[in-house]
N, C-alpha and C positions, 0 to 999 in steps of 0.2 A: 401905840396902845389905843385901843378903841374904848372910850369911856362914855360917849354920848351917842344918841341916835343920829345926830348930825355927822359925827365921825364915821359911824357905820355906813351911812348912805354915801359919804365921800369915798371911803375905801371900796365899797361895792362898785361905784361908778368908775374909779380908777382901774379896778380889776377888769371891768368890762372893756374899757378902752385898751388896756394892755393886751387883751385877747383879740382885739379887733372886731368885737361883736357890735352890731348895729340895732338888733332887736331889743325890745323892752324886757322880755323874759327868755330864759334858755329853753331850748327844745328838750324833750325827755331823753334824747340821745347825746346831749352835750355834757358828758361826764366831767370834764375839767371845770367848766363854768359852774356846774351844780356843786361840785366839791368845794370850790373857792367860796361860794355863797355860804355853804354850811360851815366852813372853816371860819369865816368872818363872824357869823352869828354866834358860833361857839366862843370865839375870843371875846366878843361883846358881853355875852352873858356871864362868862367867867370873870371878867373885869368888874362888872357891876354887882356881882354877888359875892365878891371878896375871895374868889378863887376856890370856893368850895361848894 
């Protein structure tokens, strides 16, 4: 559960490592990494706003 910005950064870093990416930002054509970033941000905002 991502409930702090520190957790969000940690999850994003672990996702980047799991995908084997070395760059700081995804390229516009890296759909999987972009989707995972959006997914993590959505989870974070859902958790801090109470799910609604």
